[in-house]
N, C-alpha and C positions, 0 to 999 in steps of 0.2 A: 549447459552443464547441469546434470541431474543432481538434486539435493534431497535430503530427508524432508518429509512432509507430515504434518499432523496439525489439523485445525481443531478437532474435537468440539468441545462445547463453545469455543470462543467464536465460531462463525455462525452463531444463532442470529435471529433477526435483530434489526436495529432497535426495535422497541419504541416506546414513547419518546418523541423528540420534538422540540419546537422548530418550526420551519420559518425560514426567512423569505427573501424575495424569490419568486418563481417566474419562469418564462412559460409561454404557451406554444404548443405545437401548432403551426399554422394549418396543418391538415385536419386536426380534430379538436383543437382548442383544449386539450388536456394540459393540466399544469405540470410542467417539467421541473423536477426538483434539482435545480442547479445550485442554488444557494441555501445554506442552512445557517441560521443565526443563533448560535449557542456559544457560551463561553468554552474555550478549548485550551488544552495544554499541548505541549510539543514532545515528540519523541523522534530521535534520529538514529538510524541504524545503517550499517554496511554489512552485507551478508553474502558476498560472492558475486553479485551482479545487481542491477536495479530493475530490469523489466519484470522478473518474476516476483520480487517483493512488492512491487507496485500493484500487481494484481492480487497477491496474497492479502496484504493489509487493506487494500481498497474494499474488499468484501467483508471485512471484519466488523462485528457489532461495535458501535461507538466511534468508529473512524469516520471523520467528517470529510477530510480531503487529504490528498497526498501529492507530492511532487518528487521527482528524481533529479539527482545532480551529483556534484563533486564536493568533497569536504575532507577535513583532516590533515591537509597539507599546507604548504607555505606559498605555493605558486599563485600569483594573482591571475584572476580570470581564466581558469583552466577551461579547456574544451575536451571533447571526446578524443580528438586527434592530438591534443597536446595537454594531457592530463597532469603531467609533472608528478609530484609526490602525493597527489590526492587519491581518494578512493571513491568508487561508485557507491552512492548511498541513497536512501529514501528518507524524506522528511515528512512526518505525519502530524496532522492536527487531529486530536481526539477529544471526545466529550468525556470528562472524568465522571459524569453521572451515569454513563453507560458502560465504560470500561476503565481499566487502570493501566498504569505503566507496568505493573507486575504482569498483567495478562499479555500485554504487548511483548514483554521480554520472554514470556513463555513461548509465544509464537516464534520469536526470533531464534531461540535455542533449538526449537523442534524442527526448523525448516532449513537448516544448513549445517555443514560439518565444520564446527569452529576449531577442530584440531588439524584441519588440512592447511598446509602452507601454500599460498598462492602469491602472485605478485601484489605489490601495494595497491594496484587498481582494483583488485578483487578480494582484498583481505577482510577480516571480520573486526568490526568496530562497534562500540556503543558510545555515542556522543551525548553526554549528560547535560541537562539544562539547569540543574540545581543540585544542591547537596543531597537532597532526598533521593534523587535518581542515581547519583553517584554511589551512595551507600547501598542501595538495593541492587544495582548492577554488579558491584564488586562482591556482594554477598552471594548472589545467584551464580556468578562466575565460579566461585569456589565450590558451591554446591554441585554444579553441573560437572565440573572437573572430577569431583569425588565420585559422583554417580557413574560417570563414564570410565573412570580410571585412566584418564588421559590428560595431558597438558594442552590447553587451548592456546591458539595464537591470538584470540580476541583481546583487544586493548580497550580499556575504559578511559576515555579522554574527554576533556571539557569541550563543549560545543563552542566554536568560534565564528566560523562563517560558512555559509552554504551557497554554492554557486549553482544556479539552475542549469540542468542539462538542456541540450538543444530541443527544439519543439518536437522533432521526430521521435525523441525518446519518451516524451510524456504520454502516459496511457498507451504504450506501444501496442499492446494486444488489441485494444479497442480500435486503434487507428488502422488495423488490418481489415476492418469491416467498414468500408466507405459508405455503403448503403445505410448502415446503422448510425454512423456519424451524422449523415445528412438528415436522417429521420428525427434525431433529437437536437438538431440545430447546433452541432459542434463542428469545429474545424481546428486544424493545428494552430496553436497560439495560446495566449495567457489563460483563457478560460479552462483549458484542459487541466491546469494546475489548481484551479479554485472550485471547479464543479463537483458537487457531491455525486450527482448522477454519473458523471464521467468516471469517478473512482469506483462506484458500484459496478457499472457496466464493464469496466476494464477487468474486474475480477470475475464477473458472471460469464463472460464470453469464453473463459477457459475453465469454467466449472466450479470456481471457488464460491463458497456460501452454500452451494447445493440447491436442488430444486425446491425443497421446503422453504428455505429462506427467501428465495426469489419470489415464490408465490405469495409469501407473507408481506412482501414490500412492493410488489409490482404496482399496485394502485397508488401507493404513497409516492412512488417515483414519477408517476404521471405518464406511464407508457400506454399508448393505445394498443388495441388487441393485436394488430398486425405486427407492431414492433415487439410487443411482449412475446408473441409466438416465435419470432425470429430468435430472440434471446433464449427463450425457454428450450428450444431445440439444442442450442449450444451448451447450456447448463446441463441438460440431460446427457448429452454426448460425452462431456468432459469431466463430470463430477467424479471426484475421487482419484483423478489421475496424478494429482500432485503438482509441485512447482518445477518449472524448467526455466532456464534463462535464455 
C-alpha cells in the first residue's frame, strides 16, 4: 500500500550519542553498534501497516530502537493470523536529547493518509504514554485536519499493552538481505527488536536516511568496508522512493 512520504530535516544524522555495549564483527573486529545506552522515551503509532513505518522511523535521528506488533484492542495474545480487534503498530524508543515526540508526530502525519478508512488492522492510531503526549497529539490532530480540510479517522488512545509481532515481521526489509544479516551477526529473534544497528539498517536498505546520513554514521555503526558498500548501493538506489508496506 503506497502512502505519502516526507522525511525532510528529520532524517538527518544521529549526532552525538552515548554508546552502550557493542559486539564485534568476527571478520574484521569492527565494533557493531547493537546496543545504545541512553535514557529513552516511548512513542507508539499505527499508520496503515508496520513494515514501512519500521524502516521509516528506524532511520530517523534520535530513534534508538523499534519493534512492531499489535495494540489498541482487547484480544489477549493476538497474532498476525488472529489479530482480533488490534491494529498493526510500531513501538519506538527515542532519545529525547536528539529528537522529540512532536518531531515523531510530524513524521507520522506526513507518511500516511489519516483520512482513509481501512479495516481495524490497518487504521490510524496514536497511543499516548502520558498526559503531555495526549495533549500534543490531540492538538496536532486538529491542526492537521484544518490544514487538509478533511476529517481524519485517527484516534488518540491511551497506551495499554503492546504485543510483539512474530519474528519474521521484525525488521522485515533487513531480513530480505540474508548476507547482510549474517555479516552483522543478526538472525531472527529478540535482538532484532533491541539492536540499534538493526533499526538503522532496516531503514537504510530501502533508502531512508539517504546517502549523506549513511556516510555520516557508517563508522559509528561499526560496518566494515565490504558491508558498508553493500548498504551504500541500496541507499543510493532507493533514496527518495518513499514508504511502502
